[in-house]
N, CA, C and O of each residue as an XYZ file, in Angstrom:
920
protein
N      69.673    125.369    101.223
C      70.465    126.525    101.636
C      70.328    127.604    100.579
O      70.614    127.370     99.404
N      69.891    128.788    100.995
C      69.727    129.882    100.040
C      71.047    130.634     99.949
O      71.524    131.193    100.937
N      71.631    130.644     98.757
C      72.953    131.241     98.581
C      72.838    132.563     97.842
O      72.175    132.663     96.809
N      73.498    133.579     98.394
C      73.583    134.861     97.698
C      75.061    135.107     97.448
O      75.784    135.521     98.354
N      75.508    134.862     96.248
C      76.934    134.912     95.935
C      77.227    136.085     95.023
O      76.548    136.288     94.017
N      78.238    136.853     95.378
C      78.689    137.957     94.539
C      79.739    137.428     93.578
O      80.890    137.225     93.965
N      79.354    137.203     92.325
C      80.263    136.619     91.346
C      81.250    137.627     90.762
O      82.099    137.261     89.949
N      81.145    138.892     91.169
C      82.047    139.893     90.612
C      83.381    139.949     91.339
O      84.306    140.619     90.880
N      83.493    139.252     92.468
C      84.719    139.281     93.258
C      85.490    137.992     93.080
O      84.920    136.996     92.634
N      86.794    137.980     93.421
C      87.603    136.775     93.216
C      87.070    135.576     93.978
O      86.343    135.709     94.963
N      87.455    134.391     93.490
C      86.958    133.138     94.077
C      87.171    133.098     95.579
O      86.270    132.702     96.317
N      88.348    133.501     96.045
C      88.699    133.314     97.454
C      87.906    134.203     98.396
O      87.845    133.919     99.592
N      87.290    135.281     97.889
C      86.636    136.204     98.805
C      85.146    136.361     98.537
O      84.503    137.188     99.184
N      84.573    135.602     97.612
C      83.124    135.656     97.421
C      82.438    135.168     98.687
O      82.928    134.261     99.361
N      81.306    135.773     99.005
C      80.594    135.373    100.211
C      79.124    135.127     99.881
O      78.592    135.639     98.896
N      78.494    134.338    100.726
C      77.053    134.130    100.565
C      76.375    134.482    101.866
O      77.003    134.495    102.925
N      75.091    134.768    101.784
C      74.329    135.077    102.979
C      74.093    133.848    103.811
O      74.353    132.733    103.360
N      73.598    134.035    105.037
C      73.394    132.906    105.940
C      72.283    131.993    105.472
O      71.379    132.412    104.750
N      72.361    130.732    105.892
C      71.299    129.766    105.637
C      70.248    129.928    106.723
O      70.267    130.923    107.447
N      69.329    128.973    106.854
C      68.336    129.025    107.908
C      69.027    129.067    109.262
O      69.912    128.246    109.502
N      68.666    129.990    110.169
C      69.330    130.038    111.469
C      68.957    128.829    112.307
O      67.827    128.344    112.254
N      69.912    128.354    113.075
C      69.677    127.234    113.978
C      69.056    127.759    115.258
O      69.663    128.611    115.906
N      67.859    127.290    115.664
C      67.193    127.833    116.836
C      67.929    127.550    118.136
O      67.811    128.336    119.076
N      68.680    126.466    118.229
C      69.360    126.145    119.474
C      70.624    126.980    119.604
O      71.153    127.488    118.615
N      71.105    127.117    120.845
C      72.310    127.896    121.091
C      73.531    127.144    120.601
O      73.497    125.928    120.412
N      74.619    127.891    120.397
C      75.857    127.259    119.965
C      76.356    126.303    121.041
O      76.861    125.224    120.731
N      76.213    126.707    122.335
C      76.670    125.840    123.422
C      75.950    124.498    123.381
O      76.561    123.452    123.600
N      74.637    124.533    123.098
C      73.876    123.289    123.001
C      74.346    122.466    121.820
O      74.437    121.242    121.908
N      74.649    123.141    120.698
C      75.115    122.427    119.505
C      76.440    121.733    119.774
O      76.643    120.587    119.373
N      77.350    122.442    120.462
C      78.646    121.841    120.760
C      78.486    120.683    121.731
O      79.119    119.640    121.569
N      77.631    120.866    122.752
C      77.416    119.788    123.717
C      76.847    118.559    123.033
O      77.246    117.433    123.329
N      75.903    118.780    122.108
C      75.318    117.647    121.394
C      76.345    116.950    120.523
O      76.290    115.737    120.321
N      77.288    117.738    120.006
C      78.284    117.139    119.115
C      79.239    116.227    119.859
O      79.934    115.420    119.242
N      79.284    116.346    121.200
C      80.195    115.522    121.978
C      79.621    114.144    122.273
O      80.300    113.305    122.866
N      78.367    113.898    121.863
C      77.805    112.565    122.010
C      78.608    111.576    121.170
O      79.192    111.959    120.156
N      78.645    110.300    121.583
C      79.375    109.313    120.774
C      78.806    109.252    119.370
O      77.589    109.184    119.193
N      79.664    109.276    118.383
C      79.217    109.144    116.996
C      80.046    108.069    116.324
O      81.150    107.751    116.767
N      79.516    107.522    115.270
C      80.112    106.349    114.651
C      81.207    106.674    113.650
O      81.987    105.798    113.276
N      81.271    107.920    113.216
C      82.192    108.226    112.134
C      82.679    109.653    112.282
O      81.874    110.567    112.459
N      83.973    109.856    112.214
C      84.549    111.191    112.239
C      85.364    111.378    110.970
O      86.265    110.592    110.678
N      85.043    112.423    110.221
C      85.685    112.641    108.930
C      86.450    113.955    108.935
O      86.191    114.829    108.108
N      87.380    114.097    109.852
C      88.246    115.270    109.871
C      89.488    114.936    109.065
O      90.287    114.093    109.474
N      89.658    115.591    107.923
C      90.776    115.287    107.037
C      92.073    115.829    107.621
O      92.071    116.933    108.167
N      93.187    115.096    107.527
C      94.467    115.600    108.018
C      94.940    116.790    107.200
O      94.907    116.763    105.970
N      95.383    117.841    107.894
C      95.798    119.053    107.204
C      97.291    119.308    107.375
O      97.731    120.456    107.314
N      98.076    118.254    107.588
C      99.503    118.426    107.812
C     100.309    118.286    106.528
O     101.533    118.169    106.584
N      99.661    118.295    105.390
C     100.341    118.238    104.101
C     100.989    119.597    103.837
O     100.277    120.596    103.738
N     102.327    119.666    103.720
C     102.990    120.958    103.499
C     102.478    121.682    102.256
O     102.319    122.903    102.263
N     102.222    120.922    101.185
C     101.713    121.547     99.957
C     100.349    122.179    100.195
O     100.043    123.240     99.651
N      99.528    121.516    101.015
C      98.202    122.037    101.317
C      98.302    123.294    102.166
O      97.595    124.272    101.927
N      99.188    123.263    103.163
C      99.326    124.405    104.064
C      99.856    125.640    103.345
O      99.485    126.763    103.685
N     100.720    125.438    102.353
C     101.355    126.564    101.663
C     100.552    127.066    100.470
O     100.884    128.107     99.904
N      99.510    126.352    100.080
C      98.781    126.684     98.857
C      97.912    127.927     99.038
O      97.434    128.207    100.137
N      97.714    128.668     97.948
C      96.763    129.780     97.967
C      95.352    129.198     97.973
O      95.187    128.015     97.677
N      94.300    130.014     98.310
C      92.963    129.463     98.561
C      92.427    128.560     97.458
O      91.874    127.498     97.744
N      92.584    128.968     96.200
C      92.034    128.167     95.100
C      92.728    126.819     95.017
O      92.069    125.789     94.881
N      94.061    126.815     95.099
C      94.794    125.549     95.031
C      94.527    124.697     96.267
O      94.432    123.473     96.171
N      94.405    125.342     97.431
C      94.120    124.590     98.655
C      92.780    123.874     98.537
O      92.650    122.717     98.937
N      91.779    124.570     97.984
C      90.471    123.948     97.780
C      90.591    122.751     96.844
O      89.970    121.713     97.074
N      91.391    122.899     95.787
C      91.576    121.799     94.838
C      92.255    120.608     95.504
O      91.875    119.462     95.263
N      93.253    120.871     96.337
C      93.950    119.768     97.012
C      93.041    119.076     98.028
O      93.140    117.865     98.225
N      92.163    119.836     98.669
C      91.193    119.216     99.569
C      90.240    118.313     98.793
O      89.874    117.240     99.273
N      89.838    118.737     97.605
C      88.983    117.897     96.769
C      89.717    116.624     96.378
O      89.113    115.552     96.351
N      90.993    116.721     96.079
C      91.788    115.536     95.747
C      91.861    114.589     96.942
O      91.799    113.372     96.768
N      91.992    115.135     98.162
C      92.011    114.308     99.368
C      90.655    113.655     99.604
O      90.577    112.509    100.047
N      89.585    114.394     99.302
C      88.241    113.859     99.524
C      87.906    112.744     98.546
O      87.022    111.930     98.810
N      88.607    112.703     97.417
C      88.284    111.736     96.364
C      89.528    110.997     95.896
O      89.856    111.056     94.711
N      90.239    110.296     96.796
C      91.476    109.624     96.375
C      91.243    108.552     95.328
O      92.092    108.333     94.464
N      90.081    107.871     95.397
C      89.811    106.802     94.445
C      89.683    107.348     93.023
O      89.925    106.624     92.058
N      89.305    108.618     92.891
C      89.129    109.212     91.565
C      90.454    109.553     90.904
O      90.513    109.733     89.687
N      91.521    109.642     91.696
C      92.861    109.962     91.180
C      92.836    111.224     90.315
O      93.354    111.243     89.198
N      92.222    112.273     90.858
C      92.178    113.548     90.151
C      93.571    114.174     90.102
O      94.298    114.152     91.095
N      93.936    114.726     88.961
C      95.158    115.519     88.875
C      94.866    116.899     89.452
O      93.706    117.272     89.622
N      95.918    117.657     89.753
C      95.709    119.004     90.281
C      94.970    119.866     89.264
O      94.099    120.650     89.640
N      95.302    119.734     87.985
C      94.611    120.512     86.950
C      93.123    120.178     86.908
O      92.286    121.071     86.776
N      92.792    118.884     87.021
C      91.384    118.479     87.018
C      90.667    119.018     88.248
O      89.543    119.509     88.154
N      91.326    118.923     89.404
C      90.713    119.419     90.634
C      90.501    120.931     90.568
O      89.474    121.434     91.024
N      91.462    121.653     90.006
C      91.310    123.100     89.845
C      90.147    123.427     88.913
O      89.396    124.371     89.158
N      89.999    122.641     87.843
C      88.884    122.847     86.917
C      87.551    122.661     87.645
O      86.620    123.442     87.449
N      87.461    121.622     88.487
C      86.229    121.373     89.228
C      85.956    122.485     90.232
O      84.821    122.944     90.363
N      87.000    122.918     90.941
C      86.828    123.986     91.922
C      86.361    125.276     91.248
O      85.520    125.995     91.788
N      86.909    125.564     90.068
C      86.503    126.770     89.344
C      85.034    126.717     88.933
O      84.399    127.754     88.741
N      84.500    125.511     88.800
C      83.095    125.355     88.419
C      82.158    125.474     89.617
O      80.942    125.553     89.444
N      82.710    125.489     90.824
C      81.907    125.520     92.046
C      81.821    126.942     92.591
O      82.664    127.789     92.294
N      80.777    127.191     93.400
C      80.605    128.490     94.051
C      81.154    128.437     95.470
O      80.781    127.541     96.227
N      82.032    129.369     95.860
C      82.472    129.426     97.249
C      81.386    130.038     98.122
O      80.602    130.864     97.655
N      81.340    129.637     99.378
C      80.333    130.157    100.299
C      80.902    130.209    101.705
O      81.617    129.300    102.127
N      80.580    131.288    102.440
C      80.926    131.420    103.847
C      79.628    131.261    104.639
O      78.626    131.899    104.316
N      79.638    130.421    105.666
C      78.437    130.118    106.443
C      78.738    130.327    107.921
O      79.788    129.908    108.407
N      77.826    130.970    108.633
C      78.014    131.233    110.056
C      77.776    129.982    110.894
O      76.969    129.123    110.538
N      78.491    129.896    112.011
C      78.308    128.771    112.932
C      76.868    128.771    113.454
O      76.239    129.822    113.572
N      76.356    127.569    113.765
C      74.988    127.439    114.230
C      73.963    127.389    113.123
O      72.772    127.240    113.395
N      74.399    127.511    111.874
C      73.480    127.512    110.733
C      73.123    126.087    110.322
O      73.985    125.209    110.291
N      71.856    125.864    110.010
C      71.413    124.581    109.464
C      71.580    124.624    107.946
O      70.871    125.358    107.257
N      72.521    123.834    107.432
C      72.748    123.804    105.988
C      71.702    122.963    105.280
O      71.189    123.340    104.226
N      71.393    121.808    105.880
C      70.444    120.858    105.309
C      69.637    120.276    106.460
O      70.159    120.083    107.558
N      68.366    119.997    106.206
C      67.492    119.469    107.248
C      66.869    118.157    106.794
O      66.380    118.043    105.670
N      66.893    117.173    107.681
C      66.350    115.849    107.390
C      64.909    115.966    106.894
O      64.064    116.559    107.563
N      64.634    115.398    105.718
C      63.295    115.429    105.146
C      62.987    116.643    104.293
O      61.942    116.690    103.644
N      63.880    117.630    104.281
C      63.659    118.849    103.495
C      63.642    118.519    102.002
O      64.525    117.820    101.505
N      62.634    119.027    101.292
C      62.507    118.773     99.859
C      62.777    120.014     99.017
O      62.680    119.960     97.791
N      63.114    121.128     99.656
C      63.364    122.375     98.931
C      64.861    122.589     98.718
O      65.663    122.362     99.625
N      65.227    123.021     97.533
C      66.608    123.366     97.198
C      67.583    122.269     97.629
O      68.551    122.526     98.345
N      67.313    121.066     97.187
C      68.150    119.923     97.573
C      69.173    119.545     96.509
O      69.957    118.618     96.709
N      69.173    120.252     95.381
C      70.002    119.824     94.247
C      71.415    120.417     94.305
O      71.891    120.982     93.320
N      72.072    120.292     95.436
C      73.453    120.755     95.552
C      74.182    119.950     96.618
O      73.563    119.350     97.497
N      75.505    119.948     96.523
C      76.346    119.366     97.558
C      77.435    120.374     97.894
O      77.603    121.373     97.195
N      78.175    120.107     98.968
C      79.214    121.032     99.407
C      80.493    120.277     99.746
O      80.457    119.175    100.293
N      81.621    120.891     99.411
C      82.932    120.441     99.862
C      83.339    121.352    101.009
O      83.375    122.572    100.852
N      83.647    120.765    102.168
C      84.054    121.556    103.330
C      85.513    121.980    103.151
O      86.399    121.138    103.000
N      85.750    123.282    103.168
C      87.108    123.815    103.045
C      87.685    124.173    104.410
O      88.862    123.931    104.674
N      86.859    124.748    105.270
C      87.272    125.083    106.636
C      86.073    124.919    107.554
O      84.936    125.175    107.158
N      86.337    124.486    108.800
C      85.280    124.358    109.787
C      84.773    122.931    109.927
O      85.282    122.010    109.288
N      83.754    122.762    110.779
C      83.199    121.435    111.048
C      81.681    121.467    111.019
O      81.050    122.453    111.401
N      81.113    120.360    110.554
C      79.667    120.194    110.428
C      79.243    118.959    111.206
O      79.893    117.916    111.129
N      78.150    119.078    111.956
C      77.568    117.913    112.617
C      76.433    117.376    111.757
O      75.501    118.110    111.426
N      76.507    116.096    111.395
C      75.442    115.438    110.630
C      74.672    114.533    111.572
O      75.268    113.719    112.277
N      73.352    114.667    111.592
C      72.525    113.865    112.489
C      71.237    113.470    111.792
O      70.794    114.120    110.845
N      70.647    112.388    112.285
C      69.422    111.856    111.701
C      68.383    111.689    112.786
O      68.720    111.538    113.960
N      67.103    111.718    112.392
C      66.024    111.584    113.348
C      66.066    110.257    114.077
O      66.321    109.217    113.470
N      65.815    110.288    115.383
C      65.786    109.075    116.198
C      64.373    108.517    116.232
O      63.447    109.078    115.645
N      64.229    107.390    116.940
C      62.923    106.738    117.013
C      61.909    107.601    117.756
O      60.725    107.585    117.421
N      62.365    108.370    118.778
C      61.466    109.203    119.550
C      61.370    110.586    118.919
O      62.385    111.141    118.496
N      60.156    111.156    118.849
C      59.985    112.471    118.224
C      60.862    113.521    118.900
O      60.994    113.539    120.123
N      61.453    114.386    118.097
C      62.258    115.465    118.635
C      63.684    115.102    118.953
O      64.486    115.984    119.259
N      64.029    113.826    118.889
C      65.391    113.406    119.188
C      66.196    113.262    117.902
O      65.649    112.966    116.840
N      67.505    113.478    118.017
C      68.410    113.342    116.888
C      69.571    112.444    117.294
O      70.008    112.458    118.445
N      70.064    111.668    116.342
C      71.216    110.805    116.563
C      72.376    111.344    115.741
O      72.282    111.447    114.518
N      73.482    111.691    116.420
C      74.650    112.207    115.716
C      75.287    111.070    114.932
O      75.665    110.050    115.509
N      75.406    111.243    113.610
C      75.988    110.216    112.757
C      77.473    110.450    112.520
O      78.255    109.500    112.484
N      77.863    111.712    112.358
C      79.264    111.997    112.059
C      79.557    113.469    112.277
O      78.653    114.303    112.322
N      80.847    113.769    112.411
C      81.332    115.143    112.428
C      82.246    115.294    111.218
O      83.244    114.585    111.089
N      81.899    116.217    110.343
C      82.589    116.364    109.059
C      83.488    117.589    109.083
O      83.063    118.675    109.477
N      84.736    117.408    108.657
C      85.699    118.498    108.645
C      86.215    118.787    107.250
O      85.647    118.298    106.274
N      87.290    119.580    107.129
C      87.834    119.954    105.824
C      88.132    118.745    104.943
O      88.721    117.764    105.398
N      87.723    118.824    103.687
C      87.911    117.721    102.758
C      86.727    116.785    102.672
O      86.748    115.841    101.882
N      85.682    117.021    103.474
C      84.494    116.164    103.450
C      83.479    116.678    102.434
O      83.365    117.882    102.206
N      82.748    115.749    101.831
C      81.647    116.085    100.937
C      80.338    115.926    101.689
O      80.167    114.971    102.448
N      79.413    116.855    101.484
C      78.131    116.860    102.186
C      77.014    117.037    101.170
O      77.094    117.902    100.298
N      75.959    116.210    101.283
C      74.785    116.384    100.432
C      74.906    115.798     99.047
O      74.248    116.263     98.116
N      75.754    114.763     98.890
C      75.999    114.207     97.556
C      74.753    113.632     96.901
O      74.574    113.751     95.689
N      73.877    112.998     97.709
C      72.683    112.390     97.117
C      71.802    113.445     96.456
O      71.193    113.193     95.417
N      71.740    114.627     97.065
C      70.917    115.692     96.510
C      71.374    116.131     95.135
O      70.551    116.379     94.254
N      72.691    116.230     94.942
C      73.192    116.687     93.644
C      72.951    115.640     92.561
O      72.924    115.967     91.375
N      72.775    114.372     92.969
C      72.533    113.305     91.995
C      71.061    113.172     91.627
O      70.726    113.019     90.452
N      70.172    113.229     92.636
C      68.757    112.975     92.332
C      67.802    114.053     92.833
O      66.611    113.996     92.527
N      68.288    115.032     93.593
C      67.423    116.108     94.058
C      66.354    115.676     95.035
O      65.397    116.417     95.257
N      66.487    114.492     95.631
C      65.476    113.988     96.558
C      65.618    114.648     97.924
O      66.564    115.396     98.169
N      64.663    114.361     98.811
C      64.661    114.958    100.145
C      65.939    114.612    100.904
O      66.512    113.538    100.718
N      66.374    115.521    101.751
C      67.587    115.300    102.533
C      67.383    114.154    103.516
O      66.296    113.975    104.066
N      68.444    113.383    103.729
C      68.369    112.224    104.618
C      69.019    112.490    105.967
O      69.054    111.598    106.814
N      69.533    113.695    106.187
C      70.171    114.034    107.459
C      70.118    115.541    107.650
O      69.963    116.300    106.694
N      70.250    115.954    108.897
C      70.350    117.368    109.229
C      71.814    117.718    109.444
O      72.498    117.066    110.233
N      72.297    118.737    108.752
C      73.703    119.151    108.846
C      73.761    120.565    109.411
O      73.172    121.494    108.857
N      74.480    120.713    110.522
C      74.565    121.981    111.237
C      76.015    122.421    111.357
O      76.890    121.601    111.638
N      76.278    123.694    111.149
C      77.636    124.230    111.259
C      78.024    124.357    112.725
O      77.417    125.134    113.462
N      79.031    123.601    113.153
C      79.537    123.709    114.518
C      80.485    124.896    114.665
O      80.699    125.392    115.772
N      81.050    125.350    113.551
C      81.935    126.513    113.520
C      81.587    127.331    112.285
O      80.768    126.907    111.470
N      82.197    128.487    112.144
C      82.095    129.189    110.863
C      82.676    128.288    109.773
O      83.663    127.588    109.996
N      82.056    128.314    108.600
C      82.442    127.394    107.523
C      82.856    128.145    106.265
O      82.350    129.226    105.966
N      83.779    127.546    105.546
C      84.053    127.913    104.163
C      83.770    126.676    103.323
O      84.330    125.609    103.569
N      82.896    126.824    102.330
C      82.441    125.697    101.522
C      82.646    125.992    100.041
O      82.786    127.145     99.634
N      82.659    124.934     99.250
C      82.576    125.040     97.794
C      81.320    124.287     97.375
O      81.181    123.101     97.671
N      80.411    124.963     96.693
C      79.087    124.430     96.373
C      79.029    123.973     94.917
O      79.466    124.681     94.010
N      78.479    122.773     94.714
C      78.250    122.253     93.363
C      76.781    121.893     93.222
O      76.269    121.081     93.992
N      76.095    122.484     92.246
C      74.688    122.182     92.003
C      74.553    121.135     90.903
O      75.513    120.821     90.199
N      73.344    120.607     90.773
C      73.088    119.633     89.708
C      73.326    120.251     88.333
O      73.852    119.594     87.434
N      72.937    121.522     88.172
C      73.146    122.199     86.887
C      74.635    122.343     86.586
O      75.065    122.164     85.447
N      75.418    122.667     87.613
C      76.871    122.760     87.429
C      77.450    121.405     87.036
O      78.308    121.318     86.159
N      76.969    120.344     87.698
C      77.456    119.003     87.394
C      77.135    118.622     85.956
O      77.972    118.037     85.269
N      75.930    118.948     85.495
C      75.560    118.639     84.113
C      76.445    119.393     83.131
O      76.833    118.850     82.096
N      76.767    120.650     83.455
C      77.660    121.425     82.592
C      79.052    120.802     82.547
O      79.698    120.789     81.499
N      79.513    120.284     83.693
C      80.809    119.603     83.734
C      80.798    118.356     82.854
O      81.760    118.084     82.136
N      79.703    117.602     82.917
C      79.582    116.385     82.106
C      79.651    116.725     80.620
O      80.271    116.005     79.838
N      79.010    117.828     80.239
C      79.014    118.236     78.832
C      80.387    118.742     78.388
O      80.814    118.483     77.262
N      81.074    119.464     79.273
C      82.334    120.110     78.886
C      83.548    119.212     79.077
O      84.419    119.151     78.209
N      83.610    118.514     80.212
C      84.767    117.662     80.507
C      84.260    116.323     81.037
O      84.356    116.068     82.238
N      83.721    115.462     80.170
C      83.091    114.223     80.637
C      84.027    113.322     81.432
O      83.588    112.695     82.396
N      85.294    113.237     81.061
C      86.223    112.356     81.777
C      86.446    112.850     83.204
O      86.450    112.058     84.146
N      86.629    114.152     83.360
C      86.820    114.725     84.701
C      85.555    114.582     85.532
O      85.618    114.252     86.717
N      84.402    114.832     84.909
C      83.131    114.674     85.615
C      82.926    113.229     86.050
O      82.398    112.971     87.132
N      83.344    112.287     85.209
C      83.213    110.868     85.558
C      84.056    110.533     86.785
O      83.635    109.742     87.629
N      85.242    111.128     86.889
C      86.084    110.902     88.069
C      85.407    111.443     89.330
O      85.444    110.813     90.386
N      84.795    112.607     89.204
C      84.080    113.176     90.341
C      82.902    112.296     90.744
O      82.678    112.064     91.932
N      82.148    111.806     89.761
C      81.014    110.925     90.059
C      81.479    109.632     90.713
O      80.791    109.094     91.581
N      82.646    109.127     90.302
C      83.211    107.938     90.941
C      83.500    108.217     92.405
O      83.223    107.384     93.268
N      84.059    109.395     92.688
C      84.350    109.765     94.075
C      83.068    109.868     94.893
O      83.017    109.407     96.034
N      82.031    110.472     94.313
C      80.756    110.611     95.013
C      80.152    109.248     95.311
O      79.714    108.996     96.434
N      80.125    108.363     94.314
C      79.527    107.036     94.504
C      80.313    106.207     95.510
O      79.725    105.435     96.268
N      81.633    106.355     95.529
C      82.447    105.621     96.498
C      82.145    106.089     97.916
O      82.042    105.276     98.835
N      82.005    107.404     98.091
C      81.662    107.927     99.410
C      80.293    107.468     99.874
O      80.116    107.119    101.042
N      79.324    107.465     98.970
C      77.982    106.992     99.320
C      77.997    105.512     99.663
O      77.286    105.078    100.570
N      78.804    104.730     98.946
C      78.920    103.303     99.233
C      79.475    103.071    100.635
O      79.006    102.193    101.358
N      80.479    103.865    101.015
C      81.061    103.723    102.354
C      80.034    104.044    103.430
O      79.976    103.370    104.458
N      79.223    105.072    103.196
C      78.197    105.423    104.177
C      77.123    104.346    104.261
O      76.610    104.065    105.344
N      76.779    103.742    103.124
C      75.796    102.666    103.127
C      76.307    101.481    103.932
O      75.555    100.879    104.698
N      77.582    101.141    103.765
C      78.160    100.046    104.549
C      78.110    100.358    106.042
O      77.807     99.486    106.856
N      78.411    101.607    106.394
C      78.364    101.993    107.804
C      76.939    101.908    108.342
O      76.724    101.469    109.472
N      75.963    102.329    107.532
C      74.560    102.232    107.946
C      74.149    100.780    108.142
O      73.441    100.457    109.096
N      74.590     99.900    107.240
C      74.281     98.477    107.381
C      74.910     97.901    108.639
O      74.302     97.073    109.318
N      76.139     98.341    108.956
C      76.804     97.857    110.163
C      76.025     98.275    111.406
O      75.836     97.479    112.327
N      75.570     99.541    111.426
C      74.798    100.019    112.573
C      73.476     99.274    112.678
O      73.030     98.942    113.777
N      72.842     99.008    111.524
C      71.570     98.299    111.529
C      71.736     96.892    112.086
O      70.898     96.423    112.855
N      72.826     96.213    111.695
C      73.075     94.873    112.235
C      73.308     94.924    113.740
O      72.854     94.044    114.471
N      74.010     95.948    114.202
C      74.267     96.079    115.638
C      72.966     96.299    116.400
O      72.743     95.690    117.447
N      72.102     97.176    115.871
C      70.816     97.432    116.519
C      69.957     96.177    116.511
O      69.291     95.873    117.502
N      69.967     95.440    115.392
C      69.187     94.209    115.297
C      69.663     93.177    116.303
O      68.851     92.478    116.909
N      70.981     93.075    116.488
C      71.538     92.125    117.449
C      71.114     92.472    118.870
O      70.749     91.589    119.646
N      71.163     93.755    119.210
C      70.743     94.187    120.548
C      69.257     93.920    120.744
O      68.836     93.483    121.815
N      68.461     94.184    119.708
C      67.022     93.961    119.798
C      66.702     92.492    120.043
O      65.836     92.169    120.856
N      67.409     91.589    119.330
C      67.176     90.156    119.541
C      67.556     89.739    120.958
O      66.848     88.952    121.586
N      68.666     90.260    121.459
C      69.096     89.918    122.815
C      68.077     90.389    123.851
O      67.784     89.678    124.811
N      67.542     91.589    123.650
C      66.534     92.112    124.576
C      65.260     91.284    124.520
O      64.627     91.043    125.548
N      64.876     90.842    123.307
C      63.675     90.035    123.175
C      63.835     88.694    123.880
O      62.906     88.226    124.538
N      65.013     88.069    123.747
C      65.273     86.808    124.443
C      65.192     86.986    125.948
O      64.656     86.131    126.653
N      65.727     88.098    126.441
C      65.681     88.352    127.883
C      64.255     88.558    128.360
O      63.878     88.078    129.429
N      63.452     89.278    127.561
C      62.047     89.483    127.920
C      61.278     88.172    127.917
O      60.469     87.920    128.810
N      61.531     87.329    126.901
C      60.850     86.031    126.838
C      61.182     85.188    128.060
O      60.306     84.538    128.631
N      62.456     85.199    128.462
C      62.860     84.429    129.639
C      62.189     84.966    130.898
O      61.756     84.193    131.753
N      62.105     86.290    131.012
C      61.461     86.900    132.183
C      59.982     86.546    132.236
O      59.451     86.234    133.302
N      59.314     86.594    131.080
C      57.894     86.239    131.031
C      57.680     84.779    131.402
O      56.718     84.451    132.096
N      58.560     83.904    130.951
C      58.436     82.483    131.279
C      58.559     82.261    132.781
O      57.799     81.486    133.360
N      59.512     82.938    133.411
C      59.684     82.816    134.865
C      58.459     83.350    135.588
O      57.992     82.736    136.548
N      57.931     84.484    135.140
C      56.747     85.059    135.782
C      55.546     84.137    135.668
O      54.772     84.008    136.616
N      55.380     83.485    134.505
C      54.257     82.565    134.343
C      54.374     81.379    135.294
O      53.387     80.949    135.890
N      55.591     80.856    135.429
C      55.781     79.728    136.347
C      55.482     80.136    137.787
O      54.891     79.367    138.545
N      55.890     81.338    138.160
C      55.635     81.805    139.522
C      54.144     81.989    139.767
O      53.656     81.699    140.859
N      53.415     82.471    138.759
C      51.978     82.677    138.913
C      51.221     81.358    138.982
O      50.155     81.280    139.594
N      51.768     80.324    138.355
C      51.084     79.025    138.328
C      51.391     78.157    139.539
O      50.779     77.103    139.715
N      52.334     78.587    140.380
C      52.670     77.783    141.570
C      51.796     78.150    142.741
O      51.938     77.577    143.821
């Protein structure tokens, strides 16, 4: 995602230019998002403190919700948010593309809006919706850790407000506030672990279906052979 951020304006109103435009229509994107998906990460926003907070504090509280295992204090979360770049993204925009190796060294915290995450299917041109991510979700964590190619395509289903953290920003956090950075890394690793478990669960389900289909095919072939030999 190519970001053009005006750092001369306050945190809450800085804007960035659009990412790569999504070639499909918004109606198609919404229709695709209604396919069954295995995971929905829409964070609850009924916290009175969250609803009443000003933009900077609200972003910090969303980060705290996204990383409960890290047990971030509000001061720590505010410090992390101040280290991140805010970004506004138009609906229909592709933030990250499966297999993309360019500009992968960043992740995003969703502040407002929803993102559809999908991965390539077995058939060319097809995509499998993996999750719908809402406020409080982290996106692109693997990239900020190792800068490797993206493993999913993430598309904005609505206009988005994001907080962006790059690998360089993360390294600066480690140098300046190692304990706080360690809490953030714990949150990132915990989220990745949960996704890995979900991927393993889906893989086992697919493997089970594949074995059942193979048994049915073997039985059908056996019956056909007997019929041909009679």
